[in-house]
N, C-alpha and C positions, 0 to 999 in steps of 0.2 A: 555542770558542763565543763569539759576539759578545756584548758587553755593551751594553745600551740603558739610558741614564739614565732616571730616574723621570719627568722632565718630558717626554722624548721618548715614553716609553710612554704617558703621559697624552694627549699630542696624537695619537698613533697611534690610541688607543682612541676619542677623540672624533671623529676623522675617519672611522673605520670606522662609527660610528653616525650619520654624516650631519651633524655639527655644523660641519664645514668647508665644506659645500656652500652656495653662495649662496642666499639666499631668493629666491623668484620675484619678478620685478619687476612682474608684473601679477597677475591672478586665478589662484588655485591651481586646477590642472586635474587630470584623471585621470593625465596624464603625470607630474606632480609627485608624486602619490600613489604611483605605481609606483616612482618613484625612492626615496621613503622606505621602501617595503616591500622594495626591493632592498637597502637598508642594514640595517634592523632585523630583517627576515625574519618577524617575528610581532608581534602586538599582544595584550597580555594583557587578558582580560576580568575585571571585578570588579563586584560588585553595589552597592558603596558609591557614592552619588550626592550626597555632601555638597557637592562643588564641581562635578565633571563626571565622567561615566563614564570609567573608566580608559583604554579603548581609543582615545578621541578625542584625548587630550592629547598623546601622542608626536608625532602629525602636526603639531599646532599648534607644538610646541616646535622643530620642524625647518623648517617652511614659513612660519610666521606664520598669521594668520587665514585660515580656509578654510571652505567650506560643509560642515557635518557630514553633509549629505545625500550628499556625494561618497563618504564612507566607508560610509554606510548602503547606498547603491546597489551598491558593490563587494562588500559582504558579504551583504546580505539582500534587495535589491530590484533584481536584474539585469534587463536587457532585451536584445532582439535586437541593438541598437546598442551596448549597454554590458554585455557578458557578465560573469558573476560572476568576481571576482578572488580572493575569500577564502572560506574555509569554516571552520567551528568544529571544533576538536578539542583534546585534551589534548596540549600541547607543553611549554612551561615550566610553566604551569598551564593553566587553560582559556584558549584563545587563538584569535584569528583568524590563520589561516595561508594562504599561497598555495595555490590549489586543486591545483597540481602537486605539492605536498608530501604530499598525502593518502596515497599509497601508501607513502611512506617512514615515516610515523608509524604506519601499520597493519602494518608489516612484521615486528614482533616485536623490533625493535632497541631500542625503549623499554621501560623497566619498566612493567608494568601499573599503572594508578592505583588509587585507593581503590575504584573501582567493581568491581574484580575480586572483592571479597568477596561480591558479589551473584551470582557464578557458581553457587554452591551452590543458591541459590533458583531460578535458571534451570534447573538440573538437576532439581530437585525438582518444578518446576511447568512442564513444557514446554508444556502447553496454554495457560498464561497468556502465555508468549512468543509463541505462535502468534496468540493473541487480540489482543495489542498490535500485532503486525506487520500483521495483517489490518485492524484498525481504523484504523491510520495510513494504510494503503494506500487505504482507503475514504474517510477524512475529511481526511487531511493536506493542508497542514500544520496540526498540532493541538497544543494545550497538554496538559501532563500532567493538569491539572484536568479537561479534557474527557474524556480517556481514563479517568480515575478514575470519572467520572460514567457513562460508557458501560459500563464493565466492573465497576463496583461495584454497590451495592445498587440493584436495579431495572433494571440494565442487562443487556446481552447477556453471555453466557458460554458458550463451547463446552464448558467443563468441567462444566456442569450445576450449578454453585454460584457464589455471589457471591465475587468476589475482594476481598481486603483492599486498601484504597486505597493504603496505604503500599507494599504489594508491587508495585502497578502502577508507582509512581514508581521503585522500585528496579530493576525490569525495564527501564524506559525508560533509566535511567542505564547499566545493563549493556549494553543494545543500542547506546547511544551510544558507550560505550567500546570495544566490539568492532567498531564501524563498520557495524552493521546499520541504525542510524538516525543521522541527523544533524540539524542545525538548518536547517529550510527558510527561516524568517524569524524575526524577533522583533517583538513587539508590546508597547510600553511596557517594553521590555527582557525580557519574558517569552519564553522559548524555545518555539517551535512546532516539534515534531518532524516530520520527513518522511523518506521513503526516499532513500537516496543517489542512486538512478538518476533522481530528479526534481530533484536539486539540483546534482550534479556534472556537468561536461562529459563527453560520451561518450568522448572520448579518454582522460580520466583513469580512467573506469570500465573501459575496455578495456585499460588498460596492464597488462602482465604483472606478476605478483607480484615484489617486490624481495626478494632474500635479505637476511636480517637483518644480516649483516656488511657487505654493500654499502650498505645503508641507513644503518647506523651511520657509515660513512665519509662518506656524503653529508651527514648531519646535523652531524657534527663539522666538516666543511668549511664548512658554512653558519655554524655558530657561530664558527669562526675568522675568517671574513670579516666577521661582524657585530661581533666583539670587537676585531679588529686584532691585538692581542697579549694572550695569556692563558695561565694555567696550565691543566694538564689538568683539575683540578676545575672551573675556570671554564667550560671548553669543555663538559664533561659536564653542568653545571647548566643550560646554555642550553635544552636539550631534555629534561633529566632522564633521561639515559641511565644505565645501570648502570656501576659502576666498571670491571669487567673488559672489557666491550664498548667502553667509551670509551677505555681505555688501548690496546687492540689497534688501534682505529681511528686514534688519534694516531700510534702507531708506524708504521702503514702509510702515513699521509699524510706523515710525515717522510721515509720511504723514497722516496716518490714525488715529493718536493720541494715539496709544497703547503704544508707547515708547516716552519718553520725553528726549531730550538731556540735560545733566546737566554737571557741572564741579565739580570734587572732587579734592581739592588741593593735589598735589603730585602724582596724577595718570598719568599725561601726556595726553594720548588720551582722547577724549570726552567719557563721560559715558552716559548711558541711564537708566532712571528709568521707571519701568513698571507702567502703570496707576493704577494698583491695589495694588502697594507696600505700606506698612505701615511703619512708623518710630516711634516706641514706645519710650517713654521717658526713659525707662530702660529695660534692659533684665536681668533677674535674673535666678538663678538655676545653677546646675552643670551637666556636661556630659563628658564622655570619648568618644573621636572620633576615629573611625577606620581610618587607613591610607587611606582607600578608601571611606570615607564619602564624599558626594558631597559638603559639606561645605568647605572642604579643599583640594580636589583632584587637583585643580589648584594651584600648589605651588607658582607661581608668584602672583596670586591673594591673596593667604593667606598672603604673605609678605606685599602686599599693604594694606590689610584690618587690619591686626593685628600686623604688624611689627615682624612677627614670621617666622623665616627661618626654613623650614621643608623639609627634604629629607628622603625617606625611605632607610634604609641601608641593606636590605636583601642581595643585591648583592655585598656589600662591604666586603672585607676580615675582619674577626673578629678583628684582631689587629688594624685595621684602623677605626673601628666604633667609632663614638663619643658618641652616646646615646644608641645604642643597635640594636637588630635584627628586632623587630616588635614593633615600638614605637607609642603609642597613645597620641596625644595632649589632654590636659585637659582644658575644657572650664568652666569658673566660672564667673558668673555675666557679661557675654558679652565680656570677655577677655580670650585669651589663656594664661594661667598662669603657666603651667607646662607640662611635658611630662614624660611618664612612658613606660618602656619596659615590655611587658606582655607575659606570657606563661601559658597556662592552662595545668597543670600537672594532667592529668586525673587519672593516676595510684595512685598518692598520694592524690588525692582529694583536690588539692591546686591551687589557682591562684597565680603564682609566679611573683614577681616584681624584676627582676634582677637589674634594674636601675630606679632611680627617680630623676628628675631635675626640679628645679624652674626656671622660667624666671626672668631675672634681674628686680629688683625694686618691686617684689611682696612681700606680707606679708607671709612669709614662714609658720608661725604658722596657720594662717587662711587657707592657701592653703592646708596644710598637713591634717588638720581636715576634710575639705570638700573632699579631694582626698581619704582619708581612707574610708569615707562613700560611695563614688562612687565605689571604688574597692570591698567593701563588698557586695554592691548591685549586681555588675556584677558577683561576685563569686556565690552568691545565685542563680542568674538567670541561671548560667551554671551548677547548682547542684553540686558545689564544697563545701567542708567543711569549707574553710577559705582562708585567704590571708597571704602570707609571703613575706617580703621585703628583698632583697639582699643588698649588700654594695656599689653599684655603684651610684654615684651622690650625690649632696649636700642635697637632700631630703631623702636619703635612711635611715639615722639614725633616724631622727625625725619621719618618716613614720613608721619605724619598732617599735618605742616606742609607737606610737598611736595604732598600730594594735595589740600589745601584750595585 
């Protein structure tokens, strides 16, 4: 079994995620977006908007400033000239995924998500399921609130009685999880439910059902391509497959030559390198990474690759936070060298940096200069007037001086 050094494994992983690709020399186009999607495979959705919605940031990190409407159109506002590229479903978590992956994710290869607990309600109230589907068919795309109003007190009900509003929402989530509803569009980030036949391309809807084992192999292959080199638990986590299904898929992909077992010192378990993985001599450039960037969303893998201990502190009481509420790691020339707490103050027109921290052993002057440039770039992309640094962290004062 070949041994890969940690530095080579790190460069392999960064290249697989697109950080070795050159940034576009001109405006970012749909072609560039496709390239990013071909690398990362999915974009995680999250409701936190303290800096920017999570799904927008990975594209910025890899291409530089781009019109966010480009991603909106690919996911929620398609046209005849620019058909839909992405659809929402549970992948790693709630994610935007390529429309062609829809049959794989609904194949049974993945473990059912939290919405499976609403299956009992669906069995107990089949008329409510029918009412929700019929109302979406008539009114969609439609919010859960509108459905609740239609089917709740004073609204329609084929069952002859008013439905509990929370039950309507639960059934919507169950129908979304089982693929009977999807997101037609979003308005102010609020999901509007619609029928898959009005959202997905006909060729995707007409595709034959994919056996679960075949779908698991395809998903692990995609994870291997996106990660470059990874342990089996890393591969499994990318789409949240079950352990047994994942291990079987890895074994079959090794037998087929798509994954190669390798050893990475310090990792413990066997790692697997995808046959298409590249290991560049160097990875250069700077990028701020969202807490939900697929490069770092596995905190244990981030620790193994970069020696970077990272935890999101949103749910930690403020006095106990070490680095801040919504912290972005900073990638510079292939290393995670700093972290910054960010907040977009849209009323004041400022990207605020309440805290900035250098990793041990880094060149603080070089990091500060590069970080200031990345923050100014992000502020401009968010249509903010400037960046201001607070006083928390060892980089705060030098960063404030550079930004002045």
